[in-house]
Chimera marker file (.cmm) of the C-alpha trace (Angstrom):
<marker_set name="trace">
<marker id="1" x="17.812" y="0.971" z="42.046" r="1" g="1" b="0" radius="0.5"/>
<marker id="2" x="19.237" y="3.724" z="44.332" r="1" g="1" b="0" radius="0.5"/>
<marker id="3" x="21.863" y="5.959" z="42.241" r="1" g="1" b="0" radius="0.5"/>
<marker id="4" x="23.968" y="8.810" z="43.299" r="1" g="1" b="0" radius="0.5"/>
<marker id="5" x="25.207" y="10.755" z="40.307" r="1" g="1" b="0" radius="0.5"/>
<marker id="6" x="28.444" y="12.592" z="40.405" r="1" g="1" b="0" radius="0.5"/>
<marker id="7" x="28.513" y="16.315" z="39.261" r="1" g="1" b="0" radius="0.5"/>
<marker id="8" x="30.218" y="15.040" z="35.816" r="1" g="1" b="0" radius="0.5"/>
<marker id="9" x="26.879" y="13.432" z="35.052" r="1" g="1" b="0" radius="0.5"/>
<marker id="10" x="24.584" y="15.705" z="32.906" r="1" g="1" b="0" radius="0.5"/>
<marker id="11" x="20.967" y="16.628" z="34.167" r="1" g="1" b="0" radius="0.5"/>
<marker id="12" x="19.728" y="15.025" z="31.163" r="1" g="1" b="0" radius="0.5"/>
<marker id="13" x="21.222" y="11.914" z="31.587" r="1" g="1" b="0" radius="0.5"/>
<marker id="14" x="19.743" y="12.179" z="35.437" r="1" g="1" b="0" radius="0.5"/>
<marker id="15" x="16.262" y="12.377" z="33.843" r="1" g="1" b="0" radius="0.5"/>
<marker id="16" x="16.557" y="9.234" z="31.610" r="1" g="1" b="0" radius="0.5"/>
<marker id="17" x="17.488" y="7.532" z="35.147" r="1" g="1" b="0" radius="0.5"/>
<marker id="18" x="14.769" y="8.951" z="36.807" r="1" g="1" b="0" radius="0.5"/>
<marker id="19" x="12.351" y="7.634" z="33.745" r="1" g="1" b="0" radius="0.5"/>
<marker id="20" x="13.494" y="4.577" z="33.929" r="1" g="1" b="0" radius="0.5"/>
<marker id="21" x="12.361" y="4.122" z="37.516" r="1" g="1" b="0" radius="0.5"/>
<marker id="22" x="15.509" y="4.783" z="39.589" r="1" g="1" b="0" radius="0.5"/>
<marker id="23" x="15.851" y="6.767" z="42.811" r="1" g="1" b="0" radius="0.5"/>
<marker id="24" x="18.447" y="9.421" z="41.953" r="1" g="1" b="0" radius="0.5"/>
<marker id="25" x="20.014" y="12.035" z="43.900" r="1" g="1" b="0" radius="0.5"/>
<marker id="26" x="22.713" y="14.185" z="42.706" r="1" g="1" b="0" radius="0.5"/>
<marker id="27" x="25.630" y="15.313" z="44.050" r="1" g="1" b="0" radius="0.5"/>
<marker id="28" x="24.443" y="18.826" z="42.978" r="1" g="1" b="0" radius="0.5"/>
<marker id="29" x="21.603" y="18.670" z="44.454" r="1" g="1" b="0" radius="0.5"/>
<marker id="30" x="22.876" y="17.129" z="47.438" r="1" g="1" b="0" radius="0.5"/>
<marker id="31" x="25.276" y="20.524" z="47.932" r="1" g="1" b="0" radius="0.5"/>
<marker id="32" x="28.337" y="18.028" z="47.396" r="1" g="1" b="0" radius="0.5"/>
<marker id="33" x="30.077" y="20.069" z="44.373" r="1" g="1" b="0" radius="0.5"/>
<marker id="34" x="33.718" y="20.188" z="44.742" r="1" g="1" b="0" radius="0.5"/>
<marker id="35" x="33.644" y="18.034" z="47.389" r="1" g="1" b="0" radius="0.5"/>
<marker id="36" x="36.818" y="15.341" z="47.656" r="1" g="1" b="0" radius="0.5"/>
<marker id="37" x="36.010" y="11.681" z="45.806" r="1" g="1" b="0" radius="0.5"/>
<marker id="38" x="36.411" y="10.531" z="49.159" r="1" g="1" b="0" radius="0.5"/>
<marker id="39" x="33.313" y="12.603" z="50.684" r="1" g="1" b="0" radius="0.5"/>
<marker id="40" x="31.108" y="11.624" z="47.485" r="1" g="1" b="0" radius="0.5"/>
<marker id="41" x="31.962" y="7.926" z="48.003" r="1" g="1" b="0" radius="0.5"/>
<marker id="42" x="31.480" y="8.172" z="51.700" r="1" g="1" b="0" radius="0.5"/>
<marker id="43" x="27.856" y="9.607" z="50.836" r="1" g="1" b="0" radius="0.5"/>
<marker id="44" x="27.370" y="6.825" z="48.647" r="1" g="1" b="0" radius="0.5"/>
<marker id="45" x="28.392" y="4.503" z="51.707" r="1" g="1" b="0" radius="0.5"/>
<marker id="46" x="26.209" y="6.127" z="54.035" r="1" g="1" b="0" radius="0.5"/>
<marker id="47" x="22.867" y="6.364" z="51.761" r="1" g="1" b="0" radius="0.5"/>
<marker id="48" x="23.589" y="3.103" z="50.076" r="1" g="1" b="0" radius="0.5"/>
<marker id="49" x="23.240" y="4.087" z="47.198" r="1" g="1" b="0" radius="0.5"/>
<marker id="50" x="25.311" y="3.045" z="43.523" r="1" g="1" b="0" radius="0.5"/>
<marker id="51" x="27.966" y="5.879" z="42.467" r="1" g="1" b="0" radius="0.5"/>
<marker id="52" x="27.449" y="6.687" z="38.752" r="1" g="1" b="0" radius="0.5"/>
<marker id="53" x="30.244" y="8.542" z="37.403" r="1" g="1" b="0" radius="0.5"/>
<marker id="54" x="32.562" y="9.548" z="34.424" r="1" g="1" b="0" radius="0.5"/>
<marker id="55" x="35.787" y="9.709" z="37.086" r="1" g="1" b="0" radius="0.5"/>
<marker id="56" x="38.100" y="6.678" z="36.464" r="1" g="1" b="0" radius="0.5"/>
<marker id="57" x="39.398" y="7.415" z="40.245" r="1" g="1" b="0" radius="0.5"/>
<marker id="58" x="36.796" y="5.756" z="41.464" r="1" g="1" b="0" radius="0.5"/>
<marker id="59" x="38.156" y="2.552" z="39.702" r="1" g="1" b="0" radius="0.5"/>
<marker id="60" x="41.091" y="2.390" z="42.225" r="1" g="1" b="0" radius="0.5"/>
<marker id="61" x="39.627" y="-0.354" z="44.496" r="1" g="1" b="0" radius="0.5"/>
<marker id="62" x="41.839" y="0.053" z="47.530" r="1" g="1" b="0" radius="0.5"/>
<marker id="63" x="40.768" y="3.876" z="47.855" r="1" g="1" b="0" radius="0.5"/>
<marker id="64" x="37.254" y="3.190" z="46.788" r="1" g="1" b="0" radius="0.5"/>
<marker id="65" x="36.139" y="-0.586" z="47.826" r="1" g="1" b="0" radius="0.5"/>
<marker id="66" x="32.816" y="-1.057" z="46.066" r="1" g="1" b="0" radius="0.5"/>
<marker id="67" x="31.844" y="-3.746" z="48.626" r="1" g="1" b="0" radius="0.5"/>
<marker id="68" x="31.886" y="-1.140" z="51.237" r="1" g="1" b="0" radius="0.5"/>
<marker id="69" x="28.401" y="0.032" z="49.481" r="1" g="1" b="0" radius="0.5"/>
<marker id="70" x="26.215" y="-0.245" z="46.899" r="1" g="1" b="0" radius="0.5"/>
<marker id="71" x="28.853" y="-0.272" z="44.191" r="1" g="1" b="0" radius="0.5"/>
<marker id="72" x="30.413" y="2.062" z="41.478" r="1" g="1" b="0" radius="0.5"/>
<marker id="73" x="29.628" y="2.293" z="37.686" r="1" g="1" b="0" radius="0.5"/>
<marker id="74" x="32.413" y="4.002" z="35.726" r="1" g="1" b="0" radius="0.5"/>
<marker id="75" x="30.836" y="5.437" z="32.347" r="1" g="1" b="0" radius="0.5"/>
<marker id="76" x="33.804" y="5.489" z="29.905" r="1" g="1" b="0" radius="0.5"/>
<marker id="77" x="32.377" y="7.579" z="26.754" r="1" g="1" b="0" radius="0.5"/>
<marker id="78" x="34.891" y="6.136" z="24.129" r="1" g="1" b="0" radius="0.5"/>
<marker id="79" x="35.804" y="9.617" z="22.699" r="1" g="1" b="0" radius="0.5"/>
<marker id="80" x="35.736" y="13.430" z="22.684" r="1" g="1" b="0" radius="0.5"/>
<marker id="81" x="32.998" y="14.042" z="25.597" r="1" g="1" b="0" radius="0.5"/>
<marker id="82" x="29.666" y="14.951" z="24.399" r="1" g="1" b="0" radius="0.5"/>
<marker id="83" x="26.286" y="14.838" z="25.194" r="1" g="1" b="0" radius="0.5"/>
<marker id="84" x="25.377" y="11.922" z="22.677" r="1" g="1" b="0" radius="0.5"/>
<marker id="85" x="27.773" y="9.689" z="24.044" r="1" g="1" b="0" radius="0.5"/>
<marker id="86" x="26.812" y="10.096" z="27.504" r="1" g="1" b="0" radius="0.5"/>
<marker id="87" x="23.130" y="9.436" z="26.630" r="1" g="1" b="0" radius="0.5"/>
<marker id="88" x="24.624" y="6.420" z="25.355" r="1" g="1" b="0" radius="0.5"/>
<marker id="89" x="26.313" y="4.900" z="28.203" r="1" g="1" b="0" radius="0.5"/>
<marker id="90" x="23.665" y="5.725" z="30.051" r="1" g="1" b="0" radius="0.5"/>
<marker id="91" x="21.318" y="4.092" z="28.015" r="1" g="1" b="0" radius="0.5"/>
<marker id="92" x="23.363" y="0.991" z="28.150" r="1" g="1" b="0" radius="0.5"/>
<marker id="93" x="23.815" y="1.150" z="32.249" r="1" g="1" b="0" radius="0.5"/>
<marker id="94" x="19.739" y="1.175" z="32.032" r="1" g="1" b="0" radius="0.5"/>
<marker id="95" x="19.478" y="-1.461" z="30.029" r="1" g="1" b="0" radius="0.5"/>
<marker id="96" x="22.160" y="-3.944" z="31.983" r="1" g="1" b="0" radius="0.5"/>
<marker id="97" x="20.664" y="-2.902" z="35.274" r="1" g="1" b="0" radius="0.5"/>
<marker id="98" x="17.505" y="-4.317" z="34.278" r="1" g="1" b="0" radius="0.5"/>
<marker id="99" x="19.154" y="-7.513" z="33.789" r="1" g="1" b="0" radius="0.5"/>
<marker id="100" x="21.233" y="-7.853" z="37.233" r="1" g="1" b="0" radius="0.5"/>
<marker id="101" x="21.956" y="-6.237" z="40.149" r="1" g="1" b="0" radius="0.5"/>
<marker id="102" x="24.995" y="-4.547" z="41.082" r="1" g="1" b="0" radius="0.5"/>
<marker id="103" x="25.876" y="-6.560" z="43.849" r="1" g="1" b="0" radius="0.5"/>
<marker id="104" x="28.387" y="-3.902" z="45.374" r="1" g="1" b="0" radius="0.5"/>
<marker id="105" x="30.451" y="-4.372" z="42.444" r="1" g="1" b="0" radius="0.5"/>
<marker id="106" x="32.249" y="-2.037" z="40.098" r="1" g="1" b="0" radius="0.5"/>
<marker id="107" x="31.192" y="-2.079" z="36.411" r="1" g="1" b="0" radius="0.5"/>
<marker id="108" x="33.088" y="-0.294" z="33.912" r="1" g="1" b="0" radius="0.5"/>
<marker id="109" x="30.567" y="0.517" z="30.848" r="1" g="1" b="0" radius="0.5"/>
<marker id="110" x="32.599" y="1.280" z="27.648" r="1" g="1" b="0" radius="0.5"/>
<marker id="111" x="31.451" y="1.050" z="24.020" r="1" g="1" b="0" radius="0.5"/>
<marker id="112" x="30.492" y="-2.481" z="23.306" r="1" g="1" b="0" radius="0.5"/>
<marker id="113" x="31.671" y="-4.071" z="26.442" r="1" g="1" b="0" radius="0.5"/>
<marker id="114" x="31.080" y="-3.938" z="30.015" r="1" g="1" b="0" radius="0.5"/>
<marker id="115" x="33.789" y="-5.253" z="32.909" r="1" g="1" b="0" radius="0.5"/>
<marker id="116" x="32.769" y="-6.506" z="35.863" r="1" g="1" b="0" radius="0.5"/>
<marker id="117" x="34.759" y="-6.945" z="38.835" r="1" g="1" b="0" radius="0.5"/>
<marker id="118" x="32.924" y="-8.786" z="41.645" r="1" g="1" b="0" radius="0.5"/>
<marker id="119" x="32.993" y="-8.567" z="45.171" r="1" g="1" b="0" radius="0.5"/>
<marker id="120" x="35.519" y="-11.131" z="46.589" r="1" g="1" b="0" radius="0.5"/>
<marker id="121" x="34.142" y="-14.026" z="48.126" r="1" g="1" b="0" radius="0.5"/>
<marker id="122" x="34.869" y="-14.350" z="52.319" r="1" g="1" b="0" radius="0.5"/>
<marker id="123" x="37.343" y="-17.182" z="52.821" r="1" g="1" b="0" radius="0.5"/>
<marker id="124" x="36.427" y="-19.256" z="55.939" r="1" g="1" b="0" radius="0.5"/>
<link id1="1" id2="2" r="1" g="1" b="0" radius="0.2"/>
<link id1="2" id2="3" r="1" g="1" b="0" radius="0.2"/>
<link id1="3" id2="4" r="1" g="1" b="0" radius="0.2"/>
<link id1="4" id2="5" r="1" g="1" b="0" radius="0.2"/>
<link id1="5" id2="6" r="1" g="1" b="0" radius="0.2"/>
<link id1="6" id2="7" r="1" g="1" b="0" radius="0.2"/>
<link id1="7" id2="8" r="1" g="1" b="0" radius="0.2"/>
<link id1="8" id2="9" r="1" g="1" b="0" radius="0.2"/>
<link id1="9" id2="10" r="1" g="1" b="0" radius="0.2"/>
<link id1="10" id2="11" r="1" g="1" b="0" radius="0.2"/>
<link id1="11" id2="12" r="1" g="1" b="0" radius="0.2"/>
<link id1="12" id2="13" r="1" g="1" b="0" radius="0.2"/>
<link id1="13" id2="14" r="1" g="1" b="0" radius="0.2"/>
<link id1="14" id2="15" r="1" g="1" b="0" radius="0.2"/>
<link id1="15" id2="16" r="1" g="1" b="0" radius="0.2"/>
<link id1="16" id2="17" r="1" g="1" b="0" radius="0.2"/>
<link id1="17" id2="18" r="1" g="1" b="0" radius="0.2"/>
<link id1="18" id2="19" r="1" g="1" b="0" radius="0.2"/>
<link id1="19" id2="20" r="1" g="1" b="0" radius="0.2"/>
<link id1="20" id2="21" r="1" g="1" b="0" radius="0.2"/>
<link id1="21" id2="22" r="1" g="1" b="0" radius="0.2"/>
<link id1="22" id2="23" r="1" g="1" b="0" radius="0.2"/>
<link id1="23" id2="24" r="1" g="1" b="0" radius="0.2"/>
<link id1="24" id2="25" r="1" g="1" b="0" radius="0.2"/>
<link id1="25" id2="26" r="1" g="1" b="0" radius="0.2"/>
<link id1="26" id2="27" r="1" g="1" b="0" radius="0.2"/>
<link id1="27" id2="28" r="1" g="1" b="0" radius="0.2"/>
<link id1="28" id2="29" r="1" g="1" b="0" radius="0.2"/>
<link id1="29" id2="30" r="1" g="1" b="0" radius="0.2"/>
<link id1="30" id2="31" r="1" g="1" b="0" radius="0.2"/>
<link id1="31" id2="32" r="1" g="1" b="0" radius="0.2"/>
<link id1="32" id2="33" r="1" g="1" b="0" radius="0.2"/>
<link id1="33" id2="34" r="1" g="1" b="0" radius="0.2"/>
<link id1="34" id2="35" r="1" g="1" b="0" radius="0.2"/>
<link id1="35" id2="36" r="1" g="1" b="0" radius="0.2"/>
<link id1="36" id2="37" r="1" g="1" b="0" radius="0.2"/>
<link id1="37" id2="38" r="1" g="1" b="0" radius="0.2"/>
<link id1="38" id2="39" r="1" g="1" b="0" radius="0.2"/>
<link id1="39" id2="40" r="1" g="1" b="0" radius="0.2"/>
<link id1="40" id2="41" r="1" g="1" b="0" radius="0.2"/>
<link id1="41" id2="42" r="1" g="1" b="0" radius="0.2"/>
<link id1="42" id2="43" r="1" g="1" b="0" radius="0.2"/>
<link id1="43" id2="44" r="1" g="1" b="0" radius="0.2"/>
<link id1="44" id2="45" r="1" g="1" b="0" radius="0.2"/>
<link id1="45" id2="46" r="1" g="1" b="0" radius="0.2"/>
<link id1="46" id2="47" r="1" g="1" b="0" radius="0.2"/>
<link id1="47" id2="48" r="1" g="1" b="0" radius="0.2"/>
<link id1="48" id2="49" r="1" g="1" b="0" radius="0.2"/>
<link id1="49" id2="50" r="1" g="1" b="0" radius="0.2"/>
<link id1="50" id2="51" r="1" g="1" b="0" radius="0.2"/>
<link id1="51" id2="52" r="1" g="1" b="0" radius="0.2"/>
<link id1="52" id2="53" r="1" g="1" b="0" radius="0.2"/>
<link id1="53" id2="54" r="1" g="1" b="0" radius="0.2"/>
<link id1="54" id2="55" r="1" g="1" b="0" radius="0.2"/>
<link id1="55" id2="56" r="1" g="1" b="0" radius="0.2"/>
<link id1="56" id2="57" r="1" g="1" b="0" radius="0.2"/>
<link id1="57" id2="58" r="1" g="1" b="0" radius="0.2"/>
<link id1="58" id2="59" r="1" g="1" b="0" radius="0.2"/>
<link id1="59" id2="60" r="1" g="1" b="0" radius="0.2"/>
<link id1="60" id2="61" r="1" g="1" b="0" radius="0.2"/>
<link id1="61" id2="62" r="1" g="1" b="0" radius="0.2"/>
<link id1="62" id2="63" r="1" g="1" b="0" radius="0.2"/>
<link id1="63" id2="64" r="1" g="1" b="0" radius="0.2"/>
<link id1="64" id2="65" r="1" g="1" b="0" radius="0.2"/>
<link id1="65" id2="66" r="1" g="1" b="0" radius="0.2"/>
<link id1="66" id2="67" r="1" g="1" b="0" radius="0.2"/>
<link id1="67" id2="68" r="1" g="1" b="0" radius="0.2"/>
<link id1="68" id2="69" r="1" g="1" b="0" radius="0.2"/>
<link id1="69" id2="70" r="1" g="1" b="0" radius="0.2"/>
<link id1="70" id2="71" r="1" g="1" b="0" radius="0.2"/>
<link id1="71" id2="72" r="1" g="1" b="0" radius="0.2"/>
<link id1="72" id2="73" r="1" g="1" b="0" radius="0.2"/>
<link id1="73" id2="74" r="1" g="1" b="0" radius="0.2"/>
<link id1="74" id2="75" r="1" g="1" b="0" radius="0.2"/>
<link id1="75" id2="76" r="1" g="1" b="0" radius="0.2"/>
<link id1="76" id2="77" r="1" g="1" b="0" radius="0.2"/>
<link id1="77" id2="78" r="1" g="1" b="0" radius="0.2"/>
<link id1="78" id2="79" r="1" g="1" b="0" radius="0.2"/>
<link id1="79" id2="80" r="1" g="1" b="0" radius="0.2"/>
<link id1="80" id2="81" r="1" g="1" b="0" radius="0.2"/>
<link id1="81" id2="82" r="1" g="1" b="0" radius="0.2"/>
<link id1="82" id2="83" r="1" g="1" b="0" radius="0.2"/>
<link id1="83" id2="84" r="1" g="1" b="0" radius="0.2"/>
<link id1="84" id2="85" r="1" g="1" b="0" radius="0.2"/>
<link id1="85" id2="86" r="1" g="1" b="0" radius="0.2"/>
<link id1="86" id2="87" r="1" g="1" b="0" radius="0.2"/>
<link id1="87" id2="88" r="1" g="1" b="0" radius="0.2"/>
<link id1="88" id2="89" r="1" g="1" b="0" radius="0.2"/>
<link id1="89" id2="90" r="1" g="1" b="0" radius="0.2"/>
<link id1="90" id2="91" r="1" g="1" b="0" radius="0.2"/>
<link id1="91" id2="92" r="1" g="1" b="0" radius="0.2"/>
<link id1="92" id2="93" r="1" g="1" b="0" radius="0.2"/>
<link id1="93" id2="94" r="1" g="1" b="0" radius="0.2"/>
<link id1="94" id2="95" r="1" g="1" b="0" radius="0.2"/>
<link id1="95" id2="96" r="1" g="1" b="0" radius="0.2"/>
<link id1="96" id2="97" r="1" g="1" b="0" radius="0.2"/>
<link id1="97" id2="98" r="1" g="1" b="0" radius="0.2"/>
<link id1="98" id2="99" r="1" g="1" b="0" radius="0.2"/>
<link id1="99" id2="100" r="1" g="1" b="0" radius="0.2"/>
<link id1="100" id2="101" r="1" g="1" b="0" radius="0.2"/>
<link id1="101" id2="102" r="1" g="1" b="0" radius="0.2"/>
<link id1="102" id2="103" r="1" g="1" b="0" radius="0.2"/>
<link id1="103" id2="104" r="1" g="1" b="0" radius="0.2"/>
<link id1="104" id2="105" r="1" g="1" b="0" radius="0.2"/>
<link id1="105" id2="106" r="1" g="1" b="0" radius="0.2"/>
<link id1="106" id2="107" r="1" g="1" b="0" radius="0.2"/>
<link id1="107" id2="108" r="1" g="1" b="0" radius="0.2"/>
<link id1="108" id2="109" r="1" g="1" b="0" radius="0.2"/>
<link id1="109" id2="110" r="1" g="1" b="0" radius="0.2"/>
<link id1="110" id2="111" r="1" g="1" b="0" radius="0.2"/>
<link id1="111" id2="112" r="1" g="1" b="0" radius="0.2"/>
<link id1="112" id2="113" r="1" g="1" b="0" radius="0.2"/>
<link id1="113" id2="114" r="1" g="1" b="0" radius="0.2"/>
<link id1="114" id2="115" r="1" g="1" b="0" radius="0.2"/>
<link id1="115" id2="116" r="1" g="1" b="0" radius="0.2"/>
<link id1="116" id2="117" r="1" g="1" b="0" radius="0.2"/>
<link id1="117" id2="118" r="1" g="1" b="0" radius="0.2"/>
<link id1="118" id2="119" r="1" g="1" b="0" radius="0.2"/>
<link id1="119" id2="120" r="1" g="1" b="0" radius="0.2"/>
<link id1="120" id2="121" r="1" g="1" b="0" radius="0.2"/>
<link id1="121" id2="122" r="1" g="1" b="0" radius="0.2"/>
<link id1="122" id2="123" r="1" g="1" b="0" radius="0.2"/>
<link id1="123" id2="124" r="1" g="1" b="0" radius="0.2"/>
</marker_set>
């Protein structure tokens, strides 16, 4: 899977993704640190990469429609931010990503559950 990690995803998590076989580009590596959310989202769309982030703002469907690109995955840590909670959510994402494609959807991965907003079916 082609993924872009937002600047709030630690290098250790990026390495887990790469070790699992994913093609990962990071906001940091591409010089997009501090860029607006729209610029990051547009880069994901242009590169056909799924955005992996902690930023709940990317769940605003009118501003960031996941069907425009390869999808959006928001990791909800479920407690005060810690490396262990981040790693737990990334591992859950890796496991889920082996069972089904994102298909231009919004995934919100929380402790113990995953919410998926499927792309709208086009009406004839």
